[in-house]
C-alpha positions as CSV (number, residue, x, y, z in Angstrom):
1,M,-1.6,28.9,1.0
2,E,0.3,26.5,-1.0
3,K,0.5,23.0,0.1
4,R,3.6,21.4,0.9
5,K,4.8,18.5,-1.6
6,M,7.0,15.8,-1.2
7,N,10.5,16.0,-2.5
8,Y,12.1,13.3,-4.7
9,V,14.6,11.3,-2.6
10,E,18.0,10.4,-3.4
11,E,19.5,7.7,-1.2
12,N,22.9,5.9,-1.4
13,I,22.4,2.8,-3.8
14,K,25.1,1.1,-1.8
15,D,22.6,1.2,1.3
16,Y,19.9,-1.0,-0.7
17,D,22.9,-3.4,-1.9
18,R,23.7,-3.9,1.7
19,I,20.1,-4.1,2.9
20,F,18.9,-6.5,0.1
21,K,22.0,-8.5,-0.7
22,D,20.2,-11.8,0.5
23,F,16.9,-10.8,-0.9
24,K,15.1,-13.4,-3.0
25,I,12.0,-12.6,-5.1
26,E,10.8,-16.1,-4.4
27,K,10.3,-15.1,-0.7
28,K,7.4,-12.7,-1.9
29,E,5.6,-15.2,-4.3
30,K,3.3,-16.6,-1.6
31,E,2.3,-13.0,-0.6
32,V,1.7,-12.0,-4.2
33,E,-0.6,-15.0,-4.6
34,D,-2.6,-14.0,-1.6
35,I,-3.0,-10.5,-3.0
36,F,-4.1,-11.9,-6.4
37,D,-6.6,-14.4,-4.6
38,I,-8.2,-11.2,-3.2
39,I,-8.2,-9.3,-6.5
40,K,-9.8,-12.2,-8.3
41,K,-12.7,-12.2,-6.1
42,Y,-13.9,-9.0,-7.8
43,K,-11.7,-8.9,-10.9
44,K,-10.5,-11.2,-13.9
45,I,-6.7,-11.2,-14.1
46,N,-5.1,-12.2,-17.7
47,K,-2.3,-11.2,-20.0
48,K,-4.3,-8.1,-21.2
49,T,-4.9,-6.9,-17.6
50,K,-3.1,-3.5,-17.1
51,L,-1.7,-3.2,-13.5
52,F,-0.2,-0.4,-11.9
53,E,1.8,-0.2,-8.6
54,I,2.1,3.0,-6.3
55,G,5.4,2.9,-4.6
56,T,7.3,0.1,-6.0
57,G,10.0,-0.1,-3.5
58,N,12.6,-2.6,-4.4
59,G,10.4,-3.9,-7.4
60,W,9.4,-7.4,-6.1
61,F,5.8,-6.9,-6.9
62,L,6.3,-5.8,-10.5
63,I,8.8,-8.5,-11.0
64,I,6.6,-11.1,-9.9
65,C,3.6,-9.6,-12.0
66,K,6.1,-9.5,-14.9
67,Q,6.7,-13.4,-14.5
68,K,3.1,-13.8,-14.6
69,G,3.0,-12.2,-18.1
70,L,1.2,-9.2,-16.9
71,N,1.4,-5.7,-18.4
72,C,2.7,-3.6,-15.4
73,K,4.0,-0.4,-14.5
74,G,4.7,1.7,-11.4
75,I,5.8,4.9,-9.8
76,D,8.1,5.6,-6.9
77,I,9.4,8.8,-5.3
78,V,12.8,7.5,-4.4
79,K,15.4,7.6,-7.2
80,S,17.5,5.0,-5.7
81,N,14.2,2.6,-5.1
82,I,13.9,2.9,-9.0
83,K,17.6,2.3,-9.8
84,F,17.7,-0.9,-7.7
85,A,14.4,-2.2,-8.7
86,K,15.5,-1.9,-12.3
87,K,18.8,-3.7,-11.4
88,L,16.9,-6.5,-9.8
89,G,14.4,-6.8,-12.5
90,R,17.2,-7.3,-15.0
91,E,18.7,-10.0,-12.8
92,Y,15.3,-12.0,-13.1
93,G,15.3,-11.2,-16.8
94,H,12.7,-8.2,-16.9
95,D,12.9,-4.6,-17.6
96,L,10.6,-2.7,-15.2
97,E,9.0,0.5,-16.2
98,I,8.8,2.7,-13.4
99,K,8.2,6.4,-13.1
100,L,9.9,9.0,-10.7
101,G,7.3,10.8,-8.9
102,S,4.7,11.1,-6.1
103,I,1.2,9.8,-6.7
104,E,0.1,13.2,-5.0
105,D,1.1,15.3,-7.8
106,S,1.8,12.9,-10.7
107,E,-0.9,12.3,-13.4
108,I,-0.6,8.6,-14.5
109,G,-3.3,8.6,-17.0
110,E,-7.1,8.8,-17.5
111,N,-9.2,5.5,-17.9
112,K,-6.0,3.4,-18.4
113,Y,-5.8,0.6,-15.7
114,D,-7.6,-2.2,-14.7
115,I,-5.8,-2.6,-11.4
116,I,-4.0,-0.4,-9.2
117,V,-2.4,-1.4,-5.9
118,A,-0.7,0.6,-3.2
119,L,1.0,-1.7,-0.8
120,S,2.0,0.1,2.7
121,V,2.5,3.4,0.7
122,F,0.0,6.2,1.4
123,E,1.0,6.5,5.3
124,H,4.0,8.1,3.7
125,V,2.1,10.2,1.2
126,L,1.8,13.8,2.5
127,N,-1.3,15.0,0.3
128,W,-2.8,11.4,0.4
129,K,-6.3,12.6,-0.9
130,E,-5.0,14.0,-4.0
131,G,-3.2,10.7,-4.6
132,I,-6.4,8.8,-4.2
133,R,-8.1,11.1,-6.7
134,N,-5.3,10.6,-9.3
135,I,-5.8,6.9,-8.7
136,Y,-9.6,7.0,-9.3
137,N,-8.9,9.1,-12.5
138,A,-6.4,6.6,-13.9
139,L,-8.7,3.5,-13.4
140,K,-10.9,2.3,-16.1
141,K,-14.6,2.0,-15.3
142,E,-15.1,-1.1,-12.9
143,G,-11.3,-0.8,-12.3
144,L,-10.1,-2.2,-9.0
145,F,-8.0,-0.3,-6.3
146,L,-6.2,-2.3,-3.6
147,F,-5.2,-0.3,-0.8
148,L,-3.0,-1.3,2.2
149,S,-1.8,0.9,5.0
150,T,-1.8,2.0,8.6
151,N,-4.4,1.8,11.2
152,K,-4.2,4.3,13.7
153,F,-5.8,2.5,16.6
154,A,-4.2,-0.7,15.9
155,L,-3.0,-2.3,19.5
156,K,0.3,-3.1,17.6
157,S,1.5,-0.9,15.0
158,E,3.0,-2.2,11.8
159,E,4.6,1.0,11.1
160,Y,7.0,1.3,14.0
161,D,7.5,-0.9,17.2
162,F,6.5,1.4,20.0
163,P,3.4,0.9,22.3
164,F,0.1,2.3,20.9
165,Y,2.3,4.3,18.1
166,G,-0.5,5.3,15.9
167,W,-2.4,6.6,18.7
168,L,0.1,9.3,19.3
169,P,-0.6,12.9,17.9
170,D,1.2,13.5,14.5
171,K,3.9,16.0,16.0
172,M,4.7,13.3,19.1
173,R,5.2,10.8,16.5
174,Y,7.4,12.8,14.3
175,K,9.7,13.8,17.4
176,L,9.7,10.3,18.5
177,R,11.0,9.1,15.1
178,I,13.4,11.9,14.7
179,S,14.9,11.3,18.2
180,K,15.3,7.5,17.2
181,Q,16.3,7.8,13.5
182,G,17.6,11.3,13.0
183,P,16.0,14.1,10.9
184,K,16.4,12.3,7.8
185,I,13.4,10.2,8.6
186,M,10.9,13.0,7.8
187,R,12.5,13.1,4.1
188,C,12.0,9.4,3.6
189,G,10.3,6.9,5.9
190,I,7.9,9.1,8.2
191,D,4.3,8.2,8.4
192,F,2.5,11.2,7.8
193,N,-0.9,9.5,8.1
194,Q,-2.4,7.2,10.4
195,F,-5.9,6.0,8.9
196,T,-9.0,4.6,10.3
197,Y,-11.5,2.6,8.3
198,P,-14.4,5.2,8.7
199,K,-12.3,8.0,7.6
200,L,-10.8,6.2,4.2
201,I,-14.3,4.8,3.5
202,K,-15.9,8.3,3.7
203,I,-13.2,9.7,1.4
204,F,-13.2,6.9,-0.9
205,N,-17.0,7.3,-1.4
206,K,-16.7,11.3,-1.8
207,I,-14.0,10.8,-4.5
208,G,-16.3,8.4,-6.3
209,F,-15.8,4.7,-5.6
210,K,-19.0,3.0,-6.0
211,T,-18.1,-0.1,-3.8
212,I,-15.5,-0.5,-1.1
213,Y,-14.8,-4.0,0.5
214,T,-13.2,-4.5,4.0
215,P,-11.3,-7.5,5.1
216,F,-14.5,-9.1,6.4
217,E,-15.8,-9.3,2.7
218,F,-12.5,-10.6,1.1
219,L,-10.4,-12.4,4.1
220,E,-11.1,-15.5,6.1
221,A,-9.9,-16.2,9.6
222,E,-7.2,-18.7,8.5
223,N,-5.5,-15.7,6.7
224,F,-4.4,-14.3,9.9
225,N,-1.2,-15.5,11.8
226,S,-2.8,-14.6,15.1
227,S,-4.3,-16.2,18.1
228,I,-7.2,-18.3,18.2
229,I,-9.1,-15.5,20.0
230,Y,-8.7,-13.2,17.4
231,K,-9.6,-15.8,14.7
232,I,-12.8,-16.3,16.5
233,A,-13.7,-12.7,16.9
234,F,-13.1,-12.4,13.2
235,I,-15.7,-15.1,12.5
236,L,-18.0,-13.4,14.8
237,G,-17.5,-10.1,13.1
238,K,-18.5,-11.4,9.9
239,K,-22.0,-12.2,11.4
240,F,-22.5,-9.2,13.9
241,K,-22.2,-5.6,12.4
242,L,-21.4,-3.7,15.6
243,L,-18.7,-6.4,16.5
244,R,-17.3,-5.9,12.8
245,Y,-17.1,-2.2,13.2
246,I,-15.2,-2.4,16.7
247,I,-12.7,-4.8,15.4
248,L,-11.9,-2.7,12.2
249,Q,-10.9,-0.1,14.6
250,F,-8.3,-2.1,16.0
251,M,-7.1,-4.1,13.4
252,P,-3.1,-4.0,12.5
253,L,-3.7,-2.6,9.1
254,T,-6.3,-0.7,6.8
255,Y,-7.0,-2.9,4.1
256,L,-9.6,-2.2,1.3
257,V,-10.7,-3.1,-2.0
258,S,-12.6,-0.4,-4.1
259,I,-14.2,-0.5,-7.4
260,K,-14.5,2.5,-9.5
């Protein structure tokens, strides 16, 4: 049976102008610095670094990378995302190179990039394993892939504000979102996937990534804007393997750094 594939999405560009009318790239600079601090633990970043972003959205990450003098490109499945990102890029003096396509069926090169990032993207990728394989193939040897997405058993979902949202079976999540947001959500915005750390690590290893780091390797308790109890639990999780495993199951997001 032929697999379903994601379709390119055309949204009204005026919606983007309204949603992001007060958006400032400067508000995202700290977030990018935090991401780069993580990457630099395992990979040098300089002007020769080739970086690729999966799911560019409104372009903020690529624009800040350009401001840092990096060689960066990206891909997005939504035509109006690309239009808006390029428009915003020009406002900041940069021409963004963004390919229209889905990472599940778009080749982005072979042994080409030093770093690939996917920030809150793969929950929306229907055939996500194919996407991970394409990323693996596009990375150079020792290349780094930074992955951030949903965590199925998060106590509070970062994807949608509904109690134990990720715990729901797929069909129930789809029905809930359609009832609240209309059938359009299934074309653009639905989370096809709710991930778990064990599942992701197993698939990443199978595809070929030789080393995979979880937040316990690259984050500290102070990185979290959460209660003191959560911070203490995270500190203890660094010391005790069983507690670390339990905490990963319920973290708000899945966050991995993988080395080819």
